N, C-alpha and C positions, 0 to 999 in steps of 0.2 A: 770405489767411486767417491770422489771428493764431494763434500756437501755444497749446496748452492751458495754463492757469494754475492755480496752487493758491489755495485760500482765503487762505492766509497772505499771499501776494504781493498779492492783490486788496485785502484789508483794510488792509494796511500802506500801500499806495499811496493808498487812499481817505482815510486819516487823516493823510497826510503834509502838514504845513504848508510845510516847506521843508527842504532839506538844509543842515546846519550846516558851517562851515569845518573842523571837526575830524572830519568824516565821519559824525557822528551825524545822526539824523533828529529834527526837531521834530515830535512826534506828538501829534495832538489826541486827548484822552481822552473817549470817549463816556459812560462811566459811572464815577463815583468813589464807592467805598464806604469808610466810615470807622467806627471803633469807639473805645472809650474809652481804649485803651492807647497807640496811636501818634499820636493826633490832638492831645492837649493842647499838646505842644511845637510842633507845626506851626502851630496857631492863635496861639500866643504869638509865633512868628516873624513871621507876617503882621501881627500887631498892632504889633510893634516897627517894622515897615517901613511902617506906616500904609497897608496895602493891604486892600481888601475881598476877599471871595470872588468870583471873576470870574463864575462861572456856578452859583449856588447850586442851581438846578433840576436839575443833573446830579450832585449829591452827596447821598448818603443815609447816615444813621447808625443804628447799633444798639449795644446793650451786650451783650457776650458773654464776654469773657475773664475778667473779675474777678467776675462776678456769681455769688452762691452758688446752689446747686441744691437746698438743703434749705428755705430760707426767703428770699424776696426782699423782705421788709418793709423799708421805709426808716425811719430811716437804717440802712444796712448795718452790721453789727457790726464789720467791718474798716474802720477810719478812712480808710486810704489808698484802699480801694475806693470808699468813699463820696465822697471828694474827687474821684476820677476821674469818677465818675458826675455829680457836680455840675458839673465843668468841661465835660463834653460837653454837658450840658443847657444850660448858660449860653452856650456857643459856638454851639450850634444855634439857640437863640432869637435871638441877636444877628444871625446871618447868614442866618436864615430857611431853615435846612436841615432837612428832614424827619427826625425821630428816632423810631425804632421801639423804645420802651422798654417795660417790662412792662405799664404802664398802657394802652398802645396796642393790646394784643392781638395785635401782629405782631412782637414781639421774638423774637430767636433768634440763632444763630450766623450771622455775616455771610455765609458762603458757602452757607448754607441758605436764608436769607430772600430774597437777591437772586434766585435762580431761582424760588422758589415764588411770589413776588409779581409775576413777569413783568418785573422790572427788567432782568435779564440777557437779552439777545436776540442772535440771530445777527449776524455781521459787525460787531459792536461792538469797540471797544477798551475794556477794563475794567482799572482799577487800584485797588489797596487796600493799605493799610499792613499787609499780612499775607502771609507767604510762600506760603500755599496758595491764592492768588487764581487760580492756573491752573485751579482747579475749574471756573470759568465757561466754560472752553473747550469743555465738553461741548455747548454750544449752537452751536458754530462761531464763538465770539468769540475774540479775541486778548487774553488776560487774564494779568496778571502782578502779583506782589507788588512793593511799593516801600518804601523807607525813609522815615523821618520828614521828612528834608529834601525828598524828592520829594513827599510828601503836601503840604508847604508849596507846592511848585511848582504842583501841580495845583489846589490851592485858589486860588492867586493868578493862574494863567494858563490853566488847563484844558488845559495841554500838558506834555509831558515831553521831555527830550533823551535819546534812546536809540540804541544801535547795533543794527542789524538782525541777528538771529541767522540761522544757516543752518537748513535744514529737513531733518528726518529723518522719513521715512514708516515707521511701524511697523505691519505687517500681521499680524493674528492670524487664522489660517486654521482651517478645520474647524469643530469643535463642542466646547464644554466638556463635561466629564464631570459626573456627579452630585456635588453638594456642593461645586462649584467656582464661585466668584463673581468679580465684577470686582476685588475686593480681592486675590484670589489671582493674577489676571492681572497686575495692576500690580506686585505683589511679585515675581512671576516675571520680569517684564521688567527690573526694577531689579536683581534677583539676577544676571541674565545680562549686562546691559550695564554694570552698576556704578553706584555713586552719583555718579561723575564722568563717566559715559559720555555724558550729555546736555549737558555744559558747552559753551556756544556754539551750542546747537541749540534750535529749536522742534520739538516732537514732533507729528506728525499721526498719529492712531490710525485704522486702517482695517481692512478685511477682514471676512469673514463673521461672526466672533465679535463684533466691535464693532458691526457693522450690526444684529445681533440683540439687542443690549443695550437695555434700557429706558433712558430718559433719566437716571434716578437712578443706574443702574449706570455710565453714562458719566461722571457727576459724580465718582464714586469713582475711576474710572480717571484722569481728568484731574487730580484733586486732588493725587495723589502724583507728578506729573511733576517737580516741584521736587526731590523726594527722589532722583530719578535724575539731577539736575544740570541738567535742562532748564528754561529760563525760562518756557516756554509749552508747553501741551499742549492739543490740540483734536481734535474730531470734526466733520466737515462736517455741516451741517444737512440734515435729511431729513424725511420724513413723521412720524417719531417725535418730532422736535424740535417741529414745528408743532403736533402734537396735544397735546403737553405744555403749550405756551404759550397755546393758544387759550382765551380767556375769563378769563385771569388779570388781576389788578387793573391792572397797568401795561402789559399787552399792547395793541397796537393793536386798534381796534374797527371793525366795519362795513366800509366801502370801504377804510379805512386798513389793515385786516387783509389784505385781498386784495392790495393794493399791496405791503405789507411781505413777504408770503410770496413773491410773484413776485421781489422783489429778493433776499430771502434765498436763494432757490433758485438765482438767477443767480450768487451769490457762492461757492457750493460749489466744492470742487476739481474740476477737469475731468479726465476720463480721460486718462492720459498726461502729466499736468502734471510739469514738471521739479522734481526734488528733489535735495538735495545728498548724501543717503545713504538707503539702504533696508534694512530689517531685517524678517525674517519669523519668526513663531513658530507652532507647531502647537498649537491650542487643546486638542486631545485629550491632549497631553503635559503639560498644566499640572495639578498636583495641588493639593489644599488646602495652603496654604503658611503657614509660621510662621517668624518671625525668631528667631534664637538668640543674636544678638550685640548690638552697640551702634550699629548703623545699619541702615536698611532693606534694604541689599544683602546683609547677613549673614542669609540665610534658607535654608530647606530645605523640601521636601515633608514633610508630617506623618508620612509613612511612611518617611522617609529619616533617616539619621544625620547628625549634625554632621560636616563634612568632616574628613579626615585632613590633617595638615600637608603631606603630599606632593601633595595636590590643590590647594593654595593657591599662587598665583603669588608669586614672590620678593618683589615690591614690596608685596604685601598681607600678608605674614607677620607684621610687627610689629603691625598692627591686629588680625590674627587672634589672636595671643597675648594682646593687651590685652583683647579681647572675652571670651575664655575665662576669663581670670583674673578679670575683673569679674563675669561671670555665674556663675562656679563650675561651668563645664562642662568636659568633656574631649573631645578629638578622637575621633570615631567613636561618641560617645554618642547614643542615640536621643533625638529631641526629644519624641516621644510618651511620655507617662508622667511628664513633668516636673510636679512639684507646683505648684499655683497658690494664692496667698493672696487675690488680688483679681481680680474680673472687671468690666471696664468696657466698656459698650456705649454708643456715642455719638460725638461729634466732628463736624467738618465733612467728614470722610471717610465716616463711616457713621452719621449721625444722622437719617436720613430714614425715612419711613413704611415703605418696602419693606425696609429693614434690620431694623426692629422686627418686621415680619411674619415674616421668615425666622428671627430669633432666637426669637420666640414659638413658632414651629413646633417648635423644639427644646425650649423650656421646658415645653411641654405633656407631654413624655415623662418628666418626673421632678421631683426636688427638688434645690435647691442643696445641695452637699455640706457637711457640718459644717465650720465654721471658715473658709469662703470668704466674704469680704466682697464685696458686689455693688453696682454703680451702673448703672442704666439711665436715660440722660439724653437726652430728645428734643432734636433740633436746633433746634426753634422751638416757639413756642406753638401754631402751626397744626398741626405734627406731633403735638404732645401731644393737641390736641383730636381729631384724626383717629384716633390710636391709642386714645384713651379711648372714642370713639364705637364703635370696633370691639371693645372689650373687651380690648385687648392689655395694658393696664395691670393688669387683674385676672388675666390669664394669668401675667404676671411675678410679681405679688404672691403668687399661689397657689403658685408654685414656689419662693418664698423670695427673689426678687430685690427690690431697693430701687428703686422708681419715683420719679424726681426731676423737678425743674423744669428748663426749658431753659437751656442754657449750654454753654460750652466744657468745663467740669468738669475731669476728670482728664487730659484730653489734654495740658495743659501746666501744670496745678496753680497758676495765678495766682489761686486761690480756695481755699476750705477743703478741696476734694477732693484729697487727697494720699496717696501711699504713705508707709508708716512703716518705717523701717529697711531691712532686706534683703528686704522683701516682693517676691514675684513676681506680676506683673499680666498676665493675659490681656487684651489691649486691642484694640479695633477702631479705634484712632486711627492717626496717621500717622508718629510718630517714637518710636524706642526709644533715644534718646540717654541718656547718663548724666545722672541728675538731672532728666530731662524731666518726670516725674510727681510731683515734689515732694520726693523723698528722694534725697540724694546717692548713696545706696547701693541704692536701689530698682531692681528689674530688670523690664523690659518685654518682653513677647512679643507682637508684632503678628500679627493674624489677622482673619478675617472675623467679623462679628457672630454668625453661626450657630456658628462655631467657638468663639467666646468663651462662648456659652451652653452648648455641650457641655462645655467645660472647667469651667465653674461647676458643672454637674451632677455631673461625675465627680471634681472636685477636682484634676484633672490635665489636661495637654494630651491631647486625644483626637481620633482620626480621626473627623470628623463623619459620614463614610460608614457607620460602624458603627451610628450612631443612626438615620440616615435610611433 
């Protein structure tokens, strides 16, 4: 009898074309997602090499990074953004690649539309020219971000050369407390393991807390694996996965569905499968979490102070000092009560319907504080339609929030949605790096969408549990 195996080993083996002389694996890519930012140069490369797109039916395109969220009328007011849109449209037409643009009714952030359309499926390999491709691991896929030259490689060959990471199993036991979400779980994990803790690893998320999560919560969890240094983060497929996928546009149908589910179930990690490392967290000990620094690992519970210098490891002290200087904070200062100027709800981390339902639950309790600028940005046109059908857009508007069109928006500010000067932003996105949200001096505090809504109402970082 063969020993129990992990999903990671099974999927890697199933997609291995051959082992290369340098020790890397030539890996077949089952799903390739592209957008307007990292694809133009890749298409130019294969054009110069006089190569076609090898398997156009496995590549799907959308526009998300540069598209405005106030008006998407063409031509776009930003000339460069319009040029990037035209380049993607031209390349997709030439190579017969499906493009989900605003006119299609299926446009959205690449890591939102892949799951909602049923393109992302268990036991796949998924690649995209975007670092947060680990999101798709929520389905039990092995998904990773790639650079532009690798986008070229997938377009030309449908394969990549990759070194196989080691596997770390992260178990979250017990049960989460009130006001604690998947965003808090992943920020807590990164806070404890560090932003470099996952380098060289794939993360397998498991345990009662993960098993109890809805699929959209698992997407949030896997999305930020890259922020902890891991190339891949995934959850084994289960009944929650299958229920989410059933009936979606690109999901298998009829007898094909039954065969697919049987295969997906067989690819899940088996009890006792070998891993290279194992870490456990108690879900009951995870608080609503907020970043206070300049990377996602610099975080604290909302009811905790910023650490003292004595609590910081020697190697981390220069980064600690840099963060405090940039953010204008002091050791031991409470994070709760920090004034916010901007509140952003959206992104590939937290731009799904469940995120807006939770944020709207908070928005119903009050009005946006005077002087706080707000952006509520659906992750896709489908999310927007669903939210509007439920009246969530009106809930936000009634509370004083600005309801926008779908896009990446202020997550990385490659569009008009930007911080100004030293503004402090309560953000449901995934990165709080210097300059990430459009201003070189702007400051970002990462938190869950419901926590962002609470900060918008109070005008300061607030313990969500006081409102709920």
